N, C-alpha and C positions, 0 to 999 in steps of 0.2 A: 682394406681388401676383404674379401671373401678366402675361407679355402678353396681348394678345388676340388669340386667331387670323385673327378677322375681321373685318375693317373697313369698316364702310360712313364716303362721304368725297362732295359732289355735287362736290367736285374730279376725283375718281378714279374713270372708268367711268359718267360719270351718276347715283353715287349708288348703282348697285349693290353688291348685296353680294361683298365681293372678299374673297381670302387676303390678311391683312395684308402691306404692306413688298413687296407683289404686284400687277398689272393683268390678277391673274385673275378671275374673274370668279366667281362662292360656284355658277352658273347654265350656266358650262361644266363644272366638274367631275359636275352632274350629267346636264348632256347626252351625260354617255360615261359613265359609270354606265347609260344609258337605250340608250344603242347596243354593250350590251356589257360594258362596257371591266371591267378589274378592277379593284381601284387599284393591285395592281400594275404592270399596264399603263400605268397613268395616272401614276405615281411614274416610266416609263422617257421617258414623252411630257415629262414638265416634272419633269426631274434638279432646282429651284430644289424644290421639295418635299417634305413629310418626309410619313411618312401619319399623325402626329398631323394634320395641316395641313386635311387631304383626310378624314377622320374627322371634323372641323371643319365646314365645308361639309358633310357630311351630316347631323349634328348640325342644324345651324344648321338648314336646312331644313328637318328631322321638326319641329323646337323651332313655326314659321312656320305651319309645314299644321295640329300639336297646336292648339296654340290660336287657329286662324280660330276665327272666326263664321260658321256658316251656316244661314243664315232662306232655309226651304220655304217656298214657295208656293202654296198653290191657284187653280188656275185648272183 
């Protein structure tokens, strides 16, 4: 069994999804990507992270959005 790359714990960052074993939030990774950072640039800024962890953060967020239910309001 592989170790999860993303963790959610109420005791860490208020329960925000983080890279497991760190306090680096998934939202931080996404904000950097939205700001134009490449995975390589993110890895330069966070030397403790691996490419696999950054990709896991992106995949985690993608799964959340993909599985989100959308309610259309007519009005």
